[in-house]
Structures are given as C-alpha cells and as structure tokens.
N, C-alpha and C positions, 0 to 999 in steps of 0.2 A: 595553663600559666602563660603560654605564648599569646593567646587572645588578649589577656590582661596587659601584657607587656607591650604588644604592638599598638594598643590603644592608650597606653601610658597611664593606666589607672591602677596599677598593682603596687601598693605601698609607696606611692609617689609622695615626696615631702610636701606638706601644705605650709605655705607662708602665712603667718598670723599677723593680724593688725597690731600695730603698736599700742601697748597699754599706757594709759595716763600714769604719769609718775615715773616712767623710765628715763634715765638720765641720758638724753640725746645730746643736748647742748653741753652737759657737764664734761663729755669727753674732750671737746674742743678746748674748753677752759683749762682742763686739767693739764694738757700738754704744753700750755703756754705759761703756766706758773713756774716759779722757782721753788724748789724744794727747801724747806726751812733748815735742813741739815747739810745742804750741798755746799762745798768749798768753805766750811766753817772751821776755824782753828779751835779745836775742843780744848786746847790748853789755855786759851785766853777767854776768861769769862766776859770780859768787856766786849771783845770782838764778837762773841757769840751773841750777846744781848743786842749789840748794834745790828747784826745781821737779822736777827728775829724781828726787831722793830722795823727794819727796812723791808723785810718780806711782808709784814703785816700791812704796811702802807702801800706797797705794790698790789697786794691782793685786794685791798679795800678799793683802790683806784680801778683795778681791773673789773671787779664786780660792779662798779658804778657804770662802766662803759660797755660791758658785755651783757647781752640778753640773758636772763635767768634760764636755768635748765627747764623750769616748768613752763615758761612762756614758749620756748622752742618746741617742747614736747607737745603742747597744746596745738601749736601750728602744725606740727607733723600729723597728729591724730586727726585734726579737724580738716586740713587741707589736702592731705595725701592718703589715698587708699592703698595700703601696702599690698593688697591682693594683686596689684599690678605687677609686682615683683615675680610671683609665680607664673602669671600669664605671659609676661615677656620671656622668662626663662623657657617655659614649655613651648611657646609658639615660635621662638626664634632658635635658641641654641639646640634644643632637643629635635626640632624639625630638621636641622642640618645634620647633626651628629647621628640621629636616629636613621637617616637615610643611608649613612655610611655603614650601618651595622645590619642592613636588610639583606634579603635573600640573594640579590644580584650584585651586592658590593662586598660582603664578607666572603672571602674565598673558601673558608672552612664549611660554609653552609650553602654554597652556590647551588641555586636551583632547588633547594629543599622547600617543598610546598608547605611544610609546617611553619615556616618562617615568613613573616610578612614581606611582601615584595617592594614596599616603599618606606617602611618606618618601624624601628624598634626602639622603644624607650630605654636608654642606658640606665637611668636612675631606677626604673622598675626592675630591670634585669639585675642590677647589683643587689637590690633588696631581695630578690628571689634567691640569688646565689647565697647571700648571707643567711637566709632562712634555712636553706638546705644544709648549710654547714653547721648550724646550731641545733638541729633536730635529728635525732635518730629515727629511722623510718617507722619502726614499730612501736616504740615506747615513748617517743618524743622527749627522750632524755637529752641532757646537754651533751653535745659532741663537739670536738675541736681537734684540728690537725696541727695547730701551731701553738695552742695554749693561750691565744690572744682573744679569740672570739667567745664571749660569754653572753648569755641573755641579760645578765645584769647590766652590761654596758650597752646593750642594744639601743636603749633610749638615748644615750649620749651620742652614739654614732649617728642616729637619725637627726638629732638636734644640731649636731655639727654640719651635717649636710644641708639642712634647712638654713642655717646661718650663712653659710658660704653661697648658697643660692641668692639670698638677699644681697650679700656683698657684690656678687657678680652682676646681678641685674640692676643695682642701685644707680649705675651710671645713666640709665635711661628714665629715671624718675622725673627729671625736669620736663620731659616731653608731655607729661600729663598735668603739669602745673599751669595754673591760670593767673597767677599773680607773682609779684616779686617776693612777697613773704613766703609763699609756697616753694618757690625755687630756692630760697635761703634754707628752708627746712629740709628740702631734698638733698642739698649738698651736705647739710649737717648729718642727715641719715647715712649718706654714702660714706662719710668719714667714720661715723660711729660703727657701722657694719664692717668696714674694712679693718678697723682696729680690734674689734672683738673677734673677727674671723682669724686674723694673724695671731692673736694671743691664744686661740684655740688650736692652732695647727700643731703645736708641740704635743698636745694631748692626742690629736688625730694621728700623728706619726707613731704613737705607741699602741694604737688600736687597730691592729692589722685586719682589714676586711675589705670587700670589694666596694662598699659604700665610702670607706676611708680613702681608697684610691681615687674615686671620682671626686671627693671633697678636696683632696690635695690638688688634683689637677685643675679643678674649677678655680681654686684660689690662684694658681699660676696664671690663669687667664683674667684674673681680676685686676683692673688698672688701679694704680695709686691715685687716690682722690686729690683734687685741688685743695689746697689748705694743709696738706701734710708736708712738714718741713723736711729738707734733706737730712737733717740730723735724725729726726724721728724715722724717716724712711730706712736709714741705715742701722737703726737700733732694733733689729729684729729679724725674723725670717723673711727671706725674699721669695717671690714667686717661683723663679727657676729652681731654688733649692727644694721647694715643695713638690715640683714636678719630678725631680730626681728621686725624692723619697717615695712618691706614688709609684714610680717604676720599680723601685726596690721592693715594695710591698707586692706588686704584681708578680714579681719573680718568685718570692717566697710563697705566695698563694699557689702559683702554677706548679712548683716542683714538690710541694708538700713535704718540706724538709723534716726528716725523722731522726737524724743523726745528732750527736752531741754538738752543741754550739757553744763556743766560748770566746771571750776577749778579755782585755784588761779590766773592763767594767763589770762584766757579768758572765756567769757560766749557766747556760740553760740546759736543764736535764733533757734526756731523750723523751720525746712525747710518746706516751704509751697508748693514748686513745687515737684510734685511726678513723678517719671519716669513711662512712659506709654508704654506698649508694643503695637505692631501693633495689630489691631483687628483680623487679619486673623490668622488661626491656624498655617499655615506654618511658618510665622515669629516668632510666639510665641514659637513653638517648636525649632526653630533654636536658639533663644536667650537662652532658657532653657538649650539646649545641650551645647552651648558655655560656658555658665556660670558654668554648672557642670564640664566641662573639666578644666576650670580655677580653680575651687575649688579643683579638684584632683591634679592639679599642685601645689597648695598651701599646700595641705597635703604632697606632696612629699618634698617641702621645709621644712615643719615643722618637718617631721619624720627624714629627714636627719640631721637637726640641733640638734635634740634630741639625736640621736645616736653619731654623730661625735663631737659635742661640749658639751655633757652632759648637755644641757640646758632644761629648762621646756617647755613642748609643749604649744603653744598658742591657737590652734584650738580646743582643748578638755581639760578637767580638771580632776585631780585625777589620782592615779596610775592605776586604772582599768577603766578609762574613755573610753578606747578603746572598752570595752565590750558593752557599751551602744551606741556606735557610729554606725549609720547606714552604714557609708562607709565601715568599716571593716567587717560587716556582709554581705554586698554585695560582698566583695572580696572572702569571703568563699563560698558563694552561686555561684558565677561566676566560681570559681575553680571547684566546683562539676558538674556544668553544662558542663564546658569544658571537664572534665574527662569523662562524660557520652557521649558527642558528639564524642569524639575520639574513645571510645570503640564501639560505635554504627556504626559510619560512616567510620572512617579511617581504622580500623582493618578489617572490612568487605570487603573493596576494596583492602586490602593489604597496609601495612604501608610503603608508599614511600614518602620520604620527598622531597617536591618541594620548590621552592623559596617562594611561597605564604604560604604554610604550616609552613615553618620554621619561617617566620615573625609572624604568628599567635601564634606559640609555645612560641617564645621568648617574644612577647608582653604580653601574659597571664601569663607567668612565672614571668615577671617583676613586674606585679601587686601583685602577691603573695610574691615576694621578698620584696616589700615595707611593707607588713604585717609582714614579718620576721624581717625587720628592726625595725618596731614598737615594736614587742615583745622583741627584743634584747635590745632596749632602755629602755623599761619598767623593764626588768630584771636587767640591770645595775643600774637603778634608785633605785630599791628596795634594792640592795646591798649597794649602796652608801649612802642611807638615813637611813640605819639601821633598816629596817622593821623586824617584827617577823619572825621566821623561817616558820610558817605556810604560811604567805604571799609569802616569797621567794620561797618555795616549789610549791606553786600554780602557780607562773609565770614560774618557771622552767619546770613544766609539760606542760604548754602551749607552751613553746619553743620546747620541745621534740615532742609534737603532731604536731606542724607546720613542723618540719624537716621531720617527717614521711609522712605527707600529700604531701609535696613537692616531696619526693622521689616516692611516689605512682603515682602522677599525671604527674610530669615533668621530672623526672630523665631519664627514658628510651627514652623519646622524644628528650631531649637535647642530649643524647648520639647519637641518630640517626642523629640529626643535625650535630654533630661533625664528624660523619663518611662521611657525604656528604658535609662538610664544603668547600672543594676545588672547588665545583660546584655551590656555592652560590655567590651572589653579594658581593662586598666589604662592602657595608652598612650593610648587613645582618651579615657578619663576625664580624664587629665592634660591632653590637648589641649583638651578642652571647658572645663575649669576655667580654664586660662590664657586662652583666648579670652574667656570671660565677664568675667574680672577685667580684662583689658587694654582691651576695648572700653568697658566702663562706666566705667573709670577716666578715659579720655579725655573722656567726656561730663561727668563731675564736674569735671575740670580746666577745662572751658569755663564751667560754671555758677559755679564758684568764683571765676573771674576777673571775672565781671560783678556779683558781690555787693559792689559799691562804689556809693557815691552817684552818681558820674559815669556809670556804665553800668547802673544799676538798671532803667532803662526797657527794657533788652533781656531782662530776666529773665522776663517773662510768656510770651515766645515759647519759652522753654526749660524751663518749669516741669514740663510733662509728661515731657519727657526726663529731667529731674533725678529726679523721683519714681521712674521706672522704673529709673533707673541705680542709685540708692541701694538700692532693694529687691533688684536682681539682684546687686549687689556684695556685700551682706551674705549672700545665699544662696551665692555663690561661696565666700566665706570659710568659711562653715559647712561646705560640702561639702568644702573642702580640709582641714578639721580632722577630719572624720568618715571620710573615705574613705582606705584605705591603698594604698601603692605598694611593690612588692617589687623589689629590685635584686639580682641574682645575681653572685657573684664567680666569674669564669671565666678561664682562661688565654687564651682568645680568644673572639671572637664568631662564632657559627655562621653559615653562609651564609644561613639562613633569618631571621636576625636574632633568634632566640629563644635562651633560655638552655639551656646543656648540662649543667646540674647544678652542684653546689658549694654554698658558703655563701650564705646569703640574708639580706638586710637588709630588714625591713619597717617602714615608717614612714608617717605620714599625708602626703598629697599636699603640703600646705602646707610640710611640713618640708624637702622637696627642690625647692621652687619654684625654677626656674632664674633667676628675676628677683626675688629677695627684696626689692630696693629698690622695686619696684613694689607689693609687699604693704605696705610701710611707708607709701608714699604714699597707698595706698587706705585704710589704717587712719586716717591723719591726716584725710583728707577726710571719712570717715564720722564721726569724732569731732566735727568741726566741725558736721556735719549734725545729729547728735543733740543737741549743745549748743544749736544754733539752735532746734530743735524744742521742747526742754524749756523754753527761755526764752520761746518764743511760746506755750506752753501746749498744744501739739498732741501732746506726748509726756509720758507720766507718768514720774514719778521712777523707779518700778520698772522700766518698760521701758527707760528710759535705763540703769539699772544693769545690766540683763541684756545689753543690746547692748554696753555697755562691757566687760562680762566677756568676751564673744566676741572683741571686738577685742584685749583683753589676752592671751587665749589664742593668737590669731594671731601677735601679736608674740613672745610667749614660745616659739613653736614654731620660729622662724627660727634659723639657725646662730649659735652663741654666739662663733664665732671672729672675727666682724666687729666693728670699733670702732663703726661707725654703728649696728648692730643692738643692741649692748650699751647704747649711749646711749639708743636708743629703748625698750629693755626697762625701763630705770630710770625713764624718763618715764612709760611705761604703768603701771608698778607704782604710781607716785605718784598718778596719775589714778584708778586703781582704788580705792586706799585712801581717796582723798578722798571717794568716794561709798559707802564701806563703812559700812553702818548700825551696825556694832559699834564704830566709832571715835568 
C-alpha cells in the first residue's frame, strides 16, 4: 500500500471534465436575483402582486443582460480542460504537503525505510485508512468504530473530496486560458465550485472519515472567488470553521470514542462494533504508520491555524501543552539524530548535496519549521492573552533557542542546497522555496509582535534572527519570481510520479505557491520592515523603492481569482505608485 501512496495512485480522486448542460453560469445569476417572496407583506395582496410584477421585470432585464447558462457552460467545456484541476492539485499542493509526511519529516516514522523519503500522497493515505476502517480483515464485512463510516456513504465521501479539489485548484484555471472568453468561464467555474463545495461542507461534517478531514481542510485553504459579495460570503460556513471541524474529526478518529455520547441535540449509544486490525504484524505496522502520518498531518493543520488565525489549538491544551506532547519531543529528538547523522556520515564523505540529500534536508527542516510555528503561535498567544512577564520571557527564550538550533542543524545545509539549486529537480526547488518562506515568516511574526512599547525590551534578543529572516524572506520571494515550474496535463499520473506527455503549463514558482495567503503575509511584514528602516535612515529611498517593486511583483503574480488577493493587489499598486519618482 505504501508504494501506491508514495506514488500517489491509490484511490486518488479524479477530476472529471464538465458535462454540457451543467449550470455553471446559473449559479452567478441565481445569487444576484431577488426572491419573489422576500420582504413581501403577505397580508396585502396588492403589495404582493406589485412585488411579483417588479421581480419579473427585474428578472427579464437581468436575463437580457446576462449570458445564458448554456453559453457559459459551452465556453467552459470547449475552452477549459478541467483535468488541469487535478494536475495542479497533485503537482503543487500534494508535492509540498506530501514531503511533510515523508520518512524524514514525520517524526513518528522517522528513518522508517518502508516510508518514502521524499513524498507521501495524503489523499491516497486517507483513502487507504478509510478502506481499512470499513472492511473487516477476514470477511470484508462493514466495520466502524464511530458509527459514521459506512460503505454506502463512501462514494459521497469521495465525491466531496473531488469537488473540493476542484474548488481549491480553480483559482489557477486562468493560467491555462488563451482568450478573454475562457478567462470569464474560468472565473465562473471558480465561483460555481466554491458555492457547491461550501454547500457540501455541512454534509461532510457529518461524515466522519479521514477523507472528510482532508476535504474540510482543503476548503479552509480555498479562497473566496472574485464576484462573491460580502453578503453571500457571510451567509454560510467559513473556511476557518471547516478547519476547526476537521480537527474535531481527527480527534474523534484518533481516540476511537466508545463511551456514551450525549448533548441537547442527540444521544449516541455506545458503539459495540470495534475496529479490528489484521492479525499479522505487517498489516498492523502499516496501519499504525498510516494513522501516525495522518495524525502528523492534523498537527500541521492545527499548528497552522493557531499561528495564522490566532485560534486555540484543538489537539493539545494549555499554553505549555506542547511541552508535554510526545510529538514535539520527537521533533527535537529527530533533529538531534539528523544532526549527528550529518556530522558522522555526510561530512566524512564530503558534503556534496545530491537530489536525495536535498530532499532529506528539506523534509527534516520542515518538521522543525512546524515546531517553530508552534512556538511562534504560543508566543503570540502569551502576548495576546496578557500573561505575566515571567511566562512571556519563558516562551521567548524557547523561541530564541529554537532559532539557534535551526541555525546549527539546518542553516548551512540549506545554504548548500541553495548553491546547488539549479541542478535540482523542480519539485525540490519548490519545496526549498516554501520551506524558506514559511520558516522565516514565523520568525518575523514573532518580532512583529514585540515591536510595541510594552514588549520592546524583548526585541534585542531577537534582532539577529529578525535580520536573517528579512534577508532570507526577500531572497525566497525573488527566487520564486525568477524560477519556473512546469505542470503537465495528463489523463493520469504515472506510477513513477513523472509526467507522461501532453500539454504543459510553465509559470514562476510564486504563481503556483500552494499557500498564497502566506505570501501576502510575508509581503506585508517585509513592507513594514522596509518602511521602518527607511524612517530610521538605515535604508535609502532607492533601495526602498527597489524592494517595494519586488514585493509588488510578488503580489501581482498571485492568482487573480481570489477576493483577498485582488484587494492586496490594489493596495500594493497604490503603495508602489506612492514611491514612483515619476508621480
């Protein structure tokens, strides 16, 4: 099963081409019409008749000015090949997230040779876990430990994941468009998939499974498309709520609750069917490894939400809960082991970075990056909740120690990867870029939090880390703009994970960054940094203008289908023009 998972071809969702007759344009028109019964005084027949007549007039006028559903559907079917959605998802998001789940990144399976050393497909992993959950080893009878996973709902679980993959990847569809008509159809598809996926999330929340967890999390990463009004945006589930729901499902799957559960809405009887592992040791170890990788994925979701959304963690409790969590202790132990291995084996043979070694370094450093994200989230929580100075100082010291350990273990290795970067594969380049961006973003989030009068006394301990982070972050953004990444359109994914021919899309790395909201945060923090330096006289106006131009290019490279990205682009353009010497 692991061979299939690391190659990404085990029960991976397949995105289908849009069928003619599907109402793509109809969704846009539906949300702009007035309901014939809204705000109508039912006690007044005259007022009701007047409202209906007015509604019919508005609808007739709207239908005259709006392209028909069939015309937009034909544009989407003829001008856009929706197989791009799966290609983009698998070649971009799975390439990054799968590296975080591999042998040298997931601390629960560190060094296990049965696990791929560079990539584990999370969608295939979740499908395999769900399959094990619903099949009894010997009789293949239906088995469940929560009462929620049934084979009858398996197809709906799969379809929900397929739909959210479309919604997540739809922001990049304009990249493959060759005309204004196809761009219009692409934006319409993005809105349609977002609406359908959001409407489906309520059902996904009630179908507890590992694929449902992934579905909810992916929707949390899906941007609100351009053309969605604020009213419609607020009239339904939000991405952060879906992420929290995903984490709750992970918790239930992890503990396999068998006790009586009750609330004001529902009383759930004790589950009598228990999940049974296969009796042989091989299958038992395979399941434990797969479940541990899924748990590490959930910790990644939880930590990311804590840092970026300032939300409370779900999978551990208390400000210092991480100190007692086995996972973070394992990350530190794995870091020490990796450092010893490098000193003993690599330096003895001469430190020459190969493709394999580069992926090992990036994967191991990515695990430590997540620990840094956790510490940054805890530090910001301590400041936000008004903890005592002693508590804040304790967390700050932990952050400083983590920065020092990252520099001792990974800094030189990552610099060696950078020197060999042009000789590495495009997937490794993308992973290096994302790691450098994410790690240094967490450092700047910490230093930005202490740049207030109350916590200014902490800044001297972080100045060196801030300087290094600002320089490295700008380097990463420039690298993302200058380095290209190719995505091939295929009917399927080859077993080797390589392309088998077909159309190709080649764009800068930054354009297909799977976490564009992190790019926006990095740009904002860098803008504050250069504004601070130019005000202090440590940065010239010309240097400020040049850096601001790079930041502007980074924002302009992001997908234009996102409302938040569009707003950031307008703001960046205004800032760039403000410092334009010709104005």
